[in-house]
ROTIDREN-81251 format. One line per field, with one value per residue (C-alpha): residue number from 1; residue in three letters; x, y, z. Coordinates in steps of 0.2 Angstrom, whole numbers, plus 5000, padded with zeros to 4 digits. Layout:
BEGIN
nr <- NUM, ... .
rest <- Ala, ... .
east <- X, ... .
north <- Y, ... .
up <- Z, ... .
END
This chain:
BEGIN
nr <- 1, 2, 3, 4, 5, 6, 7, 8, 9, 10, 11, 12, 13, 14, 15, 16, 17, 18, 19, 20, 21, 22, 23, 24, 25, 26, 27, 28, 29, 30, 31, 32, 33, 34, 35, 36, 37, 38, 39, 40, 41, 42, 43, 44, 45, 46, 47, 48, 49, 50, 51, 52, 53, 54, 55, 56, 57, 58, 59, 60, 61, 62, 63, 64, 65, 66, 67, 68, 69, 70, 71, 72, 73, 74, 75, 76, 77, 78, 79, 80, 81, 82, 83, 84, 85, 86, 87, 88, 89, 90, 91, 92, 93, 94, 95, 96, 97, 98, 99, 100, 101, 102, 103, 104, 105, 106, 107, 108, 109, 110, 111, 112, 113, 114, 115, 116, 117, 118, 119, 120, 121, 122, 123, 124, 125, 126, 127, 128, 129, 130, 131, 132, 133, 134, 135, 136, 137, 138, 139, 140, 141, 142, 143, 144, 145, 146, 147, 148, 149, 150, 151, 152, 153, 154, 155, 156, 157, 158, 159, 160, 161, 162, 163, 164, 165, 166, 167, 168, 169, 170, 171, 172, 173, 174, 175, 176, 177, 178, 179, 180, 181, 182, 183, 184, 185, 186, 187, 188, 189, 190, 191, 192, 193, 194, 195, 196, 197, 198, 199, 200, 201, 202, 203, 204, 205, 206, 207, 208, 209, 210, 211, 212, 213, 214, 215, 216, 217, 218, 219, 220, 221, 222, 223, 224, 225, 226, 227, 228, 229, 230, 231, 232, 233, 234, 235, 236, 237, 238, 239, 240, 241, 242, 243, 244, 245, 246, 247, 248, 249, 250, 251, 252, 253, 254, 255, 256, 257, 258, 259, 260, 261, 262, 263, 264, 265, 266, 267, 268, 269, 270, 271, 272, 273, 274, 275, 276, 277, 278, 279, 280, 281, 282, 283, 284, 285, 286, 287, 288, 289, 290, 291, 292, 293, 294, 295, 296, 297, 298, 299, 300, 301, 302, 303, 304, 305, 306, 307, 308, 309, 310, 311, 312, 313, 314, 315, 316, 317, 318, 319, 320, 321, 322, 323, 324, 325, 326, 327, 328, 329, 330, 331, 332, 333, 334, 335, 336, 337, 338, 339, 340, 341, 342, 343, 344, 345, 346, 347, 348, 349, 350, 351, 352, 353, 354, 355, 356, 357, 358, 359, 360, 361, 362, 363, 364, 365, 366, 367, 368, 369, 370, 371, 372, 373, 374, 375, 376, 377, 378, 379, 380, 381, 382, 383, 384, 385, 386, 387, 388, 389, 390, 391, 392, 393, 394, 395, 396, 397, 398, 399, 400, 401, 402, 403, 404, 405, 406, 407, 408, 409, 410, 411, 412, 413, 414, 415, 416, 417, 418, 419, 420, 421, 422, 423, 424, 425, 426, 427, 428, 429, 430, 431, 432, 433, 434, 435, 436, 437, 438, 439, 440, 441, 442, 443, 444, 445, 446, 447, 448, 449, 450, 451, 452, 453, 454, 455, 456, 457, 458, 459, 460, 461, 462, 463, 464, 465, 466, 467, 468, 469, 470, 471, 472, 473, 474, 475, 476, 477, 478, 479, 480, 481, 482, 483, 484, 485, 486, 487, 488, 489, 490, 491, 492, 493, 494, 495, 496, 497, 498, 499, 500, 501, 502, 503, 504, 505, 506, 507, 508, 509, 510, 511, 512, 513, 514, 515, 516, 517, 518, 519, 520, 521, 522, 523, 524, 525, 526, 527, 528, 529, 530, 531, 532, 533, 534, 535, 536, 537, 538, 539, 540, 541, 542, 543, 544, 545, 546, 547, 548, 549, 550, 551, 552, 553, 554, 555, 556, 557, 558, 559, 560, 561, 562, 563, 564, 565, 566, 567, 568, 569, 570, 571, 572, 573, 574, 575, 576, 577, 578, 579, 580, 581, 582, 583, 584, 585, 586, 587, 588, 589, 590, 591, 592, 593, 594, 595, 596, 597, 598, 599, 600, 601, 602, 603, 604, 605, 606, 607, 608, 609, 610, 611, 612, 613, 614, 615, 616, 617, 618, 619, 620, 621, 622, 623, 624, 625, 626, 627, 628, 629, 630, 631, 632, 633, 634, 635, 636, 637, 638, 639, 640, 641, 642, 643, 644, 645, 646, 647, 648, 649, 650, 651, 652, 653, 654, 655, 656, 657, 658, 659 .
rest <- Met, Gly, Arg, Arg, Thr, Ala, Phe, Leu, Thr, Cys, Thr, Leu, Leu, Val, Leu, Met, Gly, His, Ser, Val, His, Ser, Tyr, Asp, Lys, His, Ala, Ile, Gly, Arg, Asn, Tyr, Thr, Lys, Lys, Leu, Gln, Ser, Phe, Val, Asp, Ser, Gln, Ser, Cys, Arg, Asn, Gly, Gly, Thr, Cys, Val, Cys, Ser, Thr, Leu, Glu, Pro, Gln, Ser, Leu, Ala, Ala, Ala, Cys, Gly, Phe, Ser, Asn, Asp, Pro, Leu, Phe, Met, Asn, Thr, Ala, Glu, Arg, Leu, Leu, Glu, Gln, Gln, Cys, Asp, Leu, Val, Asp, Pro, Leu, Thr, Cys, Pro, Glu, Ala, Ala, Asn, Arg, Val, Tyr, Asp, Glu, Gln, Glu, Val, Asp, Phe, Val, Val, Ile, Gly, Ala, Gly, Ser, Ala, Gly, Cys, Val, Val, Ala, Asn, Arg, Leu, Thr, Glu, Glu, Pro, Ser, Trp, Thr, Val, Ala, Leu, Leu, Glu, Ala, Gly, Gly, Pro, Glu, Pro, Thr, Gly, Thr, Gln, Tyr, Pro, Gly, Ser, Tyr, Phe, Thr, Tyr, Ser, Asn, Pro, Pro, Pro, Glu, Ser, Ser, Ile, Asn, Trp, Asn, Phe, Val, Thr, Glu, Pro, Glu, Lys, Asn, Ala, Cys, Leu, Gly, Lys, Pro, Asp, Met, Arg, Cys, Val, Trp, Pro, Arg, Gly, Arg, Val, Met, Gly, Gly, Thr, Gly, Val, Leu, Asn, Gly, Met, Met, Tyr, Ile, Arg, Gly, His, Pro, Leu, Asp, Tyr, Asp, Tyr, Trp, Ala, Asp, Ala, Gly, Asn, Glu, Gly, Trp, Asp, Phe, Asp, Ser, Val, Phe, Pro, Tyr, Phe, Ile, Lys, Ser, Glu, Asp, Asn, Leu, Gln, Ile, Gly, Asp, Ile, Tyr, Gln, Lys, Lys, Tyr, His, Gly, Thr, Gly, Gly, Tyr, Leu, Thr, Ile, Ser, Gln, Phe, Asn, Ser, His, Pro, Ser, Met, Ala, Glu, Thr, Val, Met, Asp, Ala, Ala, Gln, Glu, Leu, Gly, Tyr, Arg, Ser, Arg, Val, Asp, Leu, Asn, Gly, Glu, Ser, Pro, Leu, Gly, Tyr, Thr, Ile, Ala, Gln, Ala, Asn, Asn, Arg, Asn, Gly, Ala, Arg, Leu, Ser, Ser, Asn, Lys, Ala, Phe, Ile, Ser, Pro, Ile, Leu, Asp, Arg, Asp, Asn, Leu, Tyr, Val, Gly, Met, Asn, Ser, Met, Val, Thr, Lys, Ile, Leu, Ile, Asp, Lys, Lys, Lys, Lys, Lys, Val, Thr, Gly, Val, Glu, Tyr, Tyr, Lys, Asp, Gly, Glu, Arg, Lys, Val, Ile, Arg, Val, Arg, Lys, Glu, Val, Ile, Leu, Ser, Ala, Gly, Ala, Val, Gln, Ser, Pro, Gln, Ile, Leu, Leu, Leu, Ser, Gly, Ile, Gly, Pro, Arg, Lys, Glu, Leu, Glu, Lys, Val, Gly, Val, Asp, Val, Ile, His, Asn, Ser, Pro, Trp, Val, Gly, Lys, Asn, Leu, Met, Asn, His, Val, Ser, Tyr, Ser, Val, Asn, Phe, Arg, Val, His, Asn, Ala, Ser, Asp, His, Val, Asp, Phe, Ser, Met, Asp, Thr, Leu, Ser, Gln, Tyr, Leu, Asn, Asn, Arg, Asn, Gly, Pro, Leu, Ser, Ser, Thr, Gly, Met, Ser, Gln, Val, Thr, Gly, Leu, Ile, Arg, Ser, Lys, Tyr, Ala, Asp, Pro, Asn, Val, Lys, Asp, Leu, Gln, Asp, Ile, Gln, Met, Phe, Phe, Gln, Gly, Phe, Leu, Gly, Asn, Cys, Ser, Val, Thr, Gly, Glu, Asp, Asp, Glu, Leu, Leu, Thr, Thr, Gly, Lys, Thr, Arg, Tyr, Val, Thr, Phe, Thr, Pro, Thr, Leu, Leu, Val, Pro, Gln, Ser, Arg, Gly, His, Ile, Lys, Leu, Arg, Ser, Lys, Asn, Pro, Phe, Ala, His, Pro, Arg, Ile, Glu, Leu, Asn, Tyr, Leu, Ser, Tyr, Gln, Arg, Glu, Val, Asp, Ile, Leu, Ile, Asp, Gly, Val, Gly, Lys, Ala, Ile, Glu, Leu, Ser, Asn, Thr, Lys, Ala, Met, Lys, Tyr, Leu, Gln, Leu, Glu, Leu, Asp, Arg, Thr, Pro, Val, His, Gly, Cys, Glu, Lys, His, Lys, Phe, Gly, Thr, Asn, Asp, Tyr, Trp, Glu, Cys, Ala, Ile, Arg, Tyr, Asn, Thr, Asn, Ala, Glu, Asn, His, Gln, Ala, Gly, Thr, Cys, Val, Met, Gly, Pro, Ser, Pro, Lys, Thr, Ser, Val, Val, Asp, Pro, Thr, Leu, Lys, Val, His, Gly, Ile, Lys, Gly, Leu, Arg, Val, Val, Asp, Ala, Ser, Ile, Met, Pro, Asn, Val, Thr, Arg, Gly, Asn, Leu, Asn, Gly, Pro, Ile, Ile, Met, Val, Ala, Glu, Lys, Gly, Ser, Asp, Leu, Val, Lys, Ala, Asp, Trp, Ile, Asn .
east <- 4899, 4917, 4929, 4928, 4909, 4909, 4921, 4911, 4895, 4903, 4909, 4891, 4884, 4896, 4892, 4873, 4877, 4871, 4879, 4889, 4894, 4889, 4897, 4893, 4891, 4889, 4907, 4912, 4911, 4902, 4890, 4903, 4898, 4880, 4883, 4894, 4882, 4868, 4878, 4884, 4866, 4860, 4872, 4865, 4880, 4880, 4886, 4881, 4877, 4894, 4898, 4911, 4907, 4917, 4918, 4933, 4940, 4946, 4951, 4969, 4972, 4978, 4990, 4997, 5000, 5011, 4999, 5000, 4985, 4967, 4967, 4949, 4952, 4960, 4948, 4933, 4941, 4942, 4923, 4919, 4929, 4919, 4903, 4908, 4904, 4915, 4930, 4925, 4930, 4914, 4925, 4924, 4907, 4909, 4894, 4901, 4909, 4908, 4919, 4933, 4931, 4942, 4944, 4935, 4938, 4939, 4946, 4959, 4967, 4975, 4988, 4989, 4976, 4989, 4990, 4991, 4981, 4965, 4966, 4968, 4954, 4943, 4947, 4946, 4929, 4922, 4921, 4905, 4908, 4925, 4926, 4941, 4947, 4957, 4968, 4975, 4986, 4979, 4962, 4951, 4958, 4958, 4947, 4961, 4972, 4959, 4962, 4978, 4986, 4989, 5002, 5017, 5006, 5002, 5020, 5025, 5031, 5019, 5011, 5008, 5002, 4994, 4995, 5013, 5024, 5039, 5053, 5070, 5085, 5101, 5116, 5122, 5141, 5138, 5122, 5110, 5126, 5118, 5103, 5102, 5113, 5116, 5099, 5086, 5068, 5055, 5036, 5025, 5006, 4998, 4980, 4968, 4976, 4993, 5007, 4995, 4987, 5003, 5011, 5010, 4997, 5008, 5004, 5020, 5023, 5041, 5050, 5044, 5062, 5059, 5047, 5057, 5071, 5060, 5056, 5074, 5078, 5067, 5050, 5039, 5024, 5031, 5037, 5029, 5018, 5011, 5008, 5002, 4984, 4984, 4988, 4974, 4962, 4963, 4963, 4949, 4958, 4947, 4958, 4958, 4962, 4977, 4990, 4983, 4979, 4967, 4980, 4990, 4976, 4961, 4943, 4930, 4942, 4942, 4957, 4952, 4967, 4968, 4978, 4974, 4961, 4973, 4991, 5002, 5007, 5025, 5021, 5018, 5034, 5043, 5035, 5041, 5059, 5060, 5055, 5068, 5081, 5075, 5065, 5048, 5036, 5018, 5018, 5011, 5026, 5015, 5013, 5024, 5040, 5044, 5056, 5051, 5043, 5024, 5011, 5008, 4992, 4988, 4976, 4963, 4944, 4935, 4949, 4952, 4965, 4960, 4969, 4967, 4956, 4945, 4945, 4944, 4937, 4924, 4913, 4912, 4909, 4892, 4899, 4894, 4910, 4922, 4927, 4938, 4948, 4956, 4968, 4973, 4992, 4998, 5012, 5014, 5008, 5003, 5011, 5010, 5029, 5028, 5017, 5025, 5007, 4999, 4984, 4980, 4986, 4990, 4986, 4983, 4968, 4965, 4979, 4972, 4979, 4967, 4968, 4960, 4960, 4962, 4956, 4965, 4979, 4986, 4991, 5005, 5004, 5012, 5025, 5043, 5047, 5034, 5031, 5049, 5047, 5031, 5039, 5054, 5043, 5034, 5050, 5053, 5070, 5089, 5092, 5106, 5097, 5082, 5091, 5101, 5085, 5076, 5063, 5059, 5065, 5050, 5059, 5077, 5074, 5091, 5084, 5070, 5074, 5088, 5089, 5081, 5081, 5074, 5076, 5087, 5087, 5094, 5084, 5091, 5083, 5078, 5071, 5057, 5057, 5043, 5030, 5011, 5003, 4991, 4989, 4989, 4977, 4965, 4946, 4946, 4955, 4946, 4929, 4936, 4940, 4923, 4913, 4922, 4936, 4950, 4963, 4978, 4970, 4965, 4983, 5000, 5007, 5023, 5024, 5013, 5027, 5040, 5053, 5060, 5077, 5094, 5110, 5126, 5129, 5113, 5114, 5119, 5111, 5093, 5090, 5074, 5079, 5078, 5090, 5084, 5067, 5066, 5053, 5048, 5041, 5032, 5016, 5008, 4991, 4993, 4992, 4988, 5002, 4993, 4979, 4967, 4954, 4964, 4977, 4986, 4980, 4997, 5013, 5023, 5031, 5046, 5043, 5054, 5054, 5065, 5071, 5075, 5084, 5081, 5092, 5081, 5094, 5101, 5115, 5116, 5106, 5101, 5091, 5078, 5082, 5073, 5079, 5072, 5057, 5046, 5033, 5030, 5048, 5052, 5064, 5082, 5083, 5101, 5101, 5119, 5113, 5126, 5138, 5143, 5152, 5142, 5126, 5133, 5139, 5122, 5114, 5128, 5123, 5105, 5109, 5117, 5102, 5091, 5102, 5102, 5083, 5082, 5093, 5082, 5074, 5057, 5061, 5068, 5052, 5052, 5068, 5074, 5089, 5099, 5101, 5120, 5119, 5132, 5126, 5131, 5147, 5151, 5158, 5176, 5171, 5169, 5150, 5145, 5160, 5158, 5166, 5153, 5138, 5145, 5146, 5129, 5121, 5129, 5124, 5106, 5101, 5082, 5075, 5060, 5045, 5049, 5055, 5055, 5063, 5064, 5054, 5062, 5053, 5063, 5063, 5075, 5073, 5092, 5091, 5073, 5059, 5043, 5041, 5034, 5016, 5021, 5020, 5033, 5046, 5044, 5028, 5010, 4996, 5007, 5010, 5017, 5009, 5017, 5032, 5044, 5043, 5051, 5068, 5073, 5064, 5054, 5060, 5047, 5034, 5029, 5010, 5005, 5016, 5011, 4993, 4998, 5007, 4991, 4980, 4991, 4993, 4975, 4973, 4986, 4977, 4961, 4969, 4974, 4958, 4943, 4946 .
north <- 4986, 4979, 4982, 4964, 4964, 4981, 4974, 4959, 4969, 4980, 4965, 4957, 4974, 4974, 4957, 4961, 4976, 4990, 5007, 5007, 5025, 5042, 5059, 5077, 5077, 5096, 5097, 5094, 5110, 5110, 5096, 5084, 5069, 5071, 5071, 5056, 5047, 5050, 5044, 5028, 5025, 5025, 5012, 4995, 4986, 4993, 4978, 4972, 4989, 4996, 5009, 4997, 4986, 4970, 4967, 4979, 4981, 4967, 4970, 4977, 4985, 4970, 4965, 4983, 4982, 4967, 4953, 4937, 4929, 4935, 4946, 4949, 4966, 4974, 4966, 4973, 4990, 4991, 4986, 4999, 5012, 5007, 5012, 5030, 5034, 5049, 5037, 5027, 5029, 5028, 5021, 5004, 5003, 4999, 5010, 5025, 5032, 5031, 5017, 5018, 5005, 4998, 5009, 5023, 5041, 5056, 5073, 5071, 5057, 5060, 5047, 5044, 5048, 5055, 5072, 5081, 5070, 5071, 5090, 5090, 5078, 5089, 5105, 5099, 5091, 5108, 5111, 5101, 5098, 5090, 5071, 5066, 5049, 5047, 5031, 5024, 5008, 5005, 5004, 5014, 5021, 5008, 5013, 5009, 5023, 5037, 5039, 5050, 5038, 5025, 5036, 5024, 5009, 5007, 5011, 4994, 4983, 4971, 4960, 4968, 4984, 4982, 5000, 5003, 5002, 5000, 5005, 5000, 5010, 5005, 5002, 5019, 5024, 5038, 5035, 5021, 5011, 5001, 4996, 4979, 4979, 4998, 5001, 5014, 5011, 5023, 5019, 5027, 5026, 5014, 5019, 5033, 5048, 5041, 5045, 5057, 5041, 5037, 5053, 5063, 5076, 5091, 5107, 5117, 5128, 5131, 5148, 5161, 5161, 5143, 5148, 5164, 5153, 5143, 5159, 5165, 5149, 5155, 5149, 5164, 5164, 5152, 5166, 5166, 5180, 5171, 5154, 5161, 5162, 5144, 5139, 5150, 5142, 5125, 5129, 5129, 5134, 5132, 5142, 5159, 5171, 5179, 5165, 5160, 5176, 5178, 5187, 5171, 5158, 5153, 5147, 5138, 5127, 5108, 5105, 5107, 5113, 5113, 5107, 5089, 5088, 5081, 5081, 5074, 5085, 5083, 5093, 5109, 5105, 5106, 5123, 5129, 5122, 5130, 5147, 5145, 5143, 5159, 5152, 5158, 5146, 5142, 5151, 5150, 5143, 5148, 5165, 5181, 5170, 5152, 5151, 5143, 5129, 5124, 5111, 5110, 5112, 5097, 5092, 5083, 5085, 5081, 5070, 5060, 5060, 5071, 5065, 5073, 5059, 5062, 5081, 5083, 5067, 5060, 5076, 5076, 5057, 5063, 5072, 5064, 5069, 5060, 5042, 5033, 5018, 5010, 4995, 5001, 5002, 5013, 5005, 5017, 5034, 5031, 5043, 5046, 5045, 5056, 5069, 5067, 5069, 5059, 5048, 5038, 5028, 5009, 5001, 4984, 4980, 4962, 4956, 4962, 4976, 4990, 5007, 5023, 5036, 5055, 5070, 5084, 5080, 5067, 5074, 5064, 5065, 5048, 5056, 5059, 5040, 5035, 5050, 5049, 5030, 5031, 5044, 5032, 5017, 5028, 5032, 5049, 5051, 5050, 5041, 5030, 5024, 5020, 5010, 5001, 4993, 4991, 5004, 5013, 5031, 5043, 5059, 5061, 5071, 5070, 5076, 5064, 5055, 5067, 5080, 5068, 5077, 5072, 5078, 5066, 5065, 5057, 5052, 5055, 5043, 5047, 5038, 5047, 5041, 5051, 5048, 5047, 5031, 5026, 5014, 5022, 5010, 5001, 4999, 5014, 5025, 5018, 5022, 5040, 5042, 5035, 5045, 5062, 5061, 5065, 5056, 5047, 5040, 5057, 5064, 5059, 5060, 5069, 5069, 5084, 5094, 5103, 5116, 5126, 5132, 5138, 5129, 5138, 5135, 5144, 5158, 5174, 5185, 5179, 5179, 5169, 5156, 5139, 5124, 5112, 5105, 5096, 5082, 5072, 5054, 5046, 5044, 5037, 5028, 5017, 4999, 4989, 4979, 4962, 4964, 4956, 4962, 4960, 4974, 4980, 4996, 5004, 5003, 5010, 5027, 5024, 5029, 5032, 5047, 5053, 5071, 5071, 5085, 5085, 5092, 5104, 5110, 5094, 5097, 5079, 5074, 5056, 5049, 5037, 5024, 5009, 4992, 4985, 4988, 4978, 4991, 4980, 4980, 4994, 5007, 5009, 5023, 5030, 5043, 5048, 5054, 5065, 5066, 5083, 5085, 5101, 5091, 5080, 5095, 5103, 5087, 5086, 5104, 5098, 5084, 5096, 5107, 5092, 5087, 5106, 5106, 5090, 5098, 5113, 5117, 5115, 5097, 5092, 5085, 5072, 5065, 5063, 5052, 5051, 5034, 5031, 5014, 5015, 5013, 4997, 5000, 5016, 5008, 5014, 5032, 5040, 5043, 5061, 5067, 5074, 5059, 5048, 5058, 5058, 5039, 5037, 5049, 5039, 5022, 5026, 5038, 5042, 5045, 5057, 5055, 5072, 5066, 5079, 5086, 5071, 5079, 5096, 5112, 5125, 5135, 5125, 5107, 5105, 5107, 5102, 5090, 5102, 5120, 5133, 5128, 5110, 5104, 5091, 5098, 5091, 5081, 5088, 5084, 5079, 5088, 5083, 5090, 5084, 5086, 5080, 5097, 5106, 5114, 5113, 5105, 5116, 5119, 5108, 5095, 5093, 5089, 5107, 5113, 5098, 5103, 5120, 5114, 5104, 5119, 5130, 5116, 5114, 5133, 5132, 5117, 5127, 5143, 5133, 5124, 5135, 5148 .
up <- 5122, 5122, 5108, 5101, 5102, 5093, 5080, 5077, 5075, 5062, 5053, 5053, 5047, 5033, 5027, 5028, 5017, 5029, 5031, 5048, 5050, 5044, 5043, 5039, 5021, 5021, 5026, 5008, 4997, 4980, 4986, 4979, 4990, 4987, 4968, 4969, 4981, 4969, 4954, 4963, 4968, 4950, 4944, 4941, 4947, 4964, 4975, 4992, 5001, 4996, 4983, 4974, 4959, 4963, 4945, 4944, 4961, 4972, 4990, 4990, 5007, 5016, 5002, 5001, 5019, 5017, 5024, 5014, 5024, 5024, 5040, 5046, 5053, 5038, 5026, 5036, 5037, 5018, 5017, 5030, 5020, 5004, 5013, 5013, 4995, 4993, 4996, 4981, 4963, 4953, 4939, 4948, 4939, 4921, 4916, 4925, 4909, 4890, 4885, 4872, 4858, 4844, 4828, 4836, 4830, 4841, 4841, 4854, 4863, 4880, 4885, 4904, 4917, 4929, 4937, 4920, 4909, 4920, 4919, 4901, 4898, 4909, 4900, 4882, 4885, 4891, 4872, 4869, 4850, 4854, 4858, 4869, 4874, 4890, 4890, 4906, 4908, 4926, 4933, 4946, 4962, 4976, 4990, 5002, 4995, 5000, 5018, 5019, 5032, 5018, 5011, 5007, 5008, 4989, 4985, 4989, 4974, 4965, 4969, 4986, 4976, 4959, 4955, 4956, 4940, 4952, 4940, 4945, 4938, 4931, 4943, 4950, 4952, 4965, 4974, 4980, 4983, 4998, 4988, 4980, 4964, 4967, 4959, 4965, 4965, 4958, 4963, 4949, 4949, 4937, 4941, 4937, 4945, 4942, 4955, 4963, 4971, 4979, 4984, 5000, 4993, 4998, 4988, 4985, 4970, 4971, 4969, 4956, 4949, 4944, 4931, 4926, 4922, 4910, 4901, 4901, 4891, 4877, 4883, 4881, 4892, 4905, 4917, 4934, 4931, 4916, 4924, 4941, 4935, 4930, 4948, 4954, 4941, 4948, 4966, 4979, 4995, 5010, 5022, 5015, 5029, 5038, 5033, 5016, 5008, 4994, 4983, 4983, 4981, 4972, 4977, 4967, 4957, 4955, 4967, 4985, 4995, 5014, 5029, 5034, 5048, 5061, 5065, 5078, 5093, 5087, 5071, 5082, 5091, 5075, 5072, 5089, 5086, 5069, 5076, 5090, 5076, 5068, 5054, 5048, 5056, 5052, 5036, 5018, 5008, 4992, 4998, 5000, 5003, 5000, 5015, 5032, 5041, 5040, 5042, 5024, 5014, 5003, 4990, 5001, 5004, 5020, 5026, 5010, 4996, 4981, 4966, 4949, 4944, 4959, 4957, 4938, 4931, 4943, 4943, 4924, 4920, 4913, 4899, 4883, 4874, 4886, 4884, 4897, 4893, 4908, 4908, 4891, 4889, 4875, 4865, 4850, 4843, 4824, 4813, 4794, 4790, 4774, 4781, 4799, 4806, 4820, 4814, 4830, 4845, 4847, 4863, 4871, 4882, 4888, 4878, 4862, 4850, 4847, 4838, 4841, 4827, 4830, 4820, 4829, 4842, 4853, 4870, 4879, 4898, 4903, 4915, 4915, 4912, 4900, 4889, 4882, 4882, 4871, 4859, 4857, 4853, 4841, 4831, 4838, 4847, 4844, 4828, 4833, 4849, 4839, 4826, 4839, 4846, 4829, 4830, 4813, 4814, 4810, 4816, 4823, 4840, 4849, 4866, 4869, 4886, 4890, 4904, 4917, 4934, 4951, 4969, 4980, 4999, 5014, 5030, 5047, 5060, 5078, 5092, 5101, 5119, 5126, 5112, 5117, 5119, 5105, 5091, 5073, 5065, 5075, 5077, 5088, 5075, 5061, 5069, 5073, 5054, 5048, 5060, 5060, 5047, 5059, 5069, 5063, 5047, 5041, 5038, 5033, 5051, 5052, 5033, 5032, 5040, 5029, 5028, 5013, 5019, 5012, 5014, 5016, 4998, 4992, 4980, 4990, 4977, 4980, 4999, 4998, 4986, 4994, 4990, 5003, 5008, 5024, 5025, 5040, 5043, 5057, 5067, 5051, 5052, 5037, 5042, 5058, 5065, 5066, 5054, 5066, 5078, 5094, 5090, 5105, 5113, 5114, 5105, 5119, 5121, 5110, 5092, 5077, 5066, 5051, 5046, 5028, 5020, 5001, 4987, 4977, 4964, 4956, 4944, 4939, 4923, 4918, 4903, 4898, 4884, 4877, 4883, 4867, 4855, 4866, 4873, 4888, 4894, 4907, 4899, 4905, 4918, 4920, 4934, 4937, 4954, 4964, 4950, 4957, 4974, 4977, 4978, 4992, 5001, 5001, 5008, 5022, 5027, 5027, 5039, 5050, 5050, 5054, 5069, 5074, 5074, 5085, 5098, 5101, 5118, 5110, 5106, 5123, 5130, 5116, 5122, 5104, 5101, 5085, 5079, 5078, 5070, 5056, 5038, 5031, 5020, 5030, 5046, 5042, 5044, 5061, 5064, 5062, 5052, 5034, 5027, 5036, 5031, 5013, 5013, 5021, 5008, 4994, 5001, 5007, 4994, 4994, 4976, 4978, 4966, 4958, 4941, 4927, 4911, 4899, 4885, 4888, 4882, 4872, 4856, 4846, 4840, 4842, 4861, 4866, 4862, 4863, 4859, 4871, 4865, 4870, 4852, 4848, 4836, 4818, 4821, 4817, 4830, 4845, 4861, 4878, 4893, 4910, 4921, 4907, 4898, 4913, 4908, 4927, 4941, 4953, 4971, 4980, 4977, 4959, 4959, 4960, 4946, 4935, 4937, 4932, 4916, 4912, 4914, 4903, 4891, 4889, 4885, 4872, 4863, 4864, 4857, 4841, 4838, 4844, 4830 .
END
């Protein structure tokens, strides 16, 4: 059968509603697929032989890939993916969960179904006598986000991606100078699972000292020894053995962790190159030491993305005490001004104002941008800032929105002149993924490779304390080139990759402010990136380490060529000098998706927003549980630490109410 004939046959089968491909369901631990398949089969709204209810999820993959037309191949690819029911969010069916209704009263309201909120909703509904409502501004996870190769695709701005808040920052003075209007862009997830549906899924905990610093700041119970059991609690690591040892990892939790099923041959080359330079290579960066290079483990299951929604909410939709409100944008927390006690939550759904009442607590898990925004809209924040925009002051809390941190980076571009011939997204690689869950679509390409390393400015007193993370990009099976069925068989031997040194110890601090009292307006995000010369110096050193890695003997066969095209605005500097790299870093600054710190945790209300039990100072019945409570950002990807915060935060809530 020819490729075009095979494609048209697949298309016809999709239109007829028949299943095209199958795979070994036993490869998924804990009978997850079988349970989800059974659940979806039971839904009255099952549509046309697929697992998706078209009432809630229109096709989105072609648009996310940037196609303005209606490309046959990309649309068919999405329909084929929808026939693999473990890739489908059951919440595409309206009957999948108990619905939230106006003027409902529950014990707990969780605001935000992101990496933290999904965990909290799961753990609190373990108590059968408690009712919990989970409110999320977005809808179900699009099926197109589920193959790991789609990483980056849904981070495009609306209308291409309907699940991205696409925050744009205020103009910067020292960074993002080459961006439009000198503004950085932050993709953030507006969807069940939050930014965990957009990210690269890499599972990195950081350094133990990150958490010891939290405890040293007066946050009892947040040192690494105390939080380590909460990392273990979530984890279901599928690769326990010589590298990933049992004493550092958990099994049996909701969050499946393993390496992706596939990786480019260049990933192994980077491991050899790192070893050549004296780095630890092919090691567990969450184990004995965080230093070295590795093909990272990630939160994925059977070759598919595993967001917190998919891991923690999908398996418990049959709990009678869980209520899920999607497309429900929270605009205010309702507080009795005299008692300073939370009474409920105001939200908008389908353009209508609605209210949900709460008996015990509201848990705010809207992330480092929107958790402080919602507090400010509710009258909790710096008095002068609130009065300036006309918000009634409920409680003067000077640190709301302050202490904003993020990792920043710079990408060094290379041409790979001796890359292998293949197409990353075609009917062949799609069939490979659907049949076997491997190939380019089953991983994030070179983005699964990382290194935690030390610059020459790293703390000399702690030998394994990293201050740079090296990321990579390339060989990503995200979108077809044409969107049609006559995709070229090869892309040629020249490919492009990036090596991206990332600053893990930002000194600069920004803040979140209200633009107005309009809850639908994006907040003002003032970053102050690269305000300290030391931050730039660390990144320049990281650029040197990236180039050093590219020049190793192990890399020779790839025929890597450094892209020497001057960064626009930096032409006056000689390429490769420190002055040039400083200019390039300040003009082409990358903002990583590792925002934290804006509802900072601490013992004193004068210098923090929440106490060590995550209760908002001065307000009864309100906690914040997400990355915004972090006193300092951890040294690595943030998704794992956020889930840990949510696990511990859930236990703190239980400790107050079970007895």
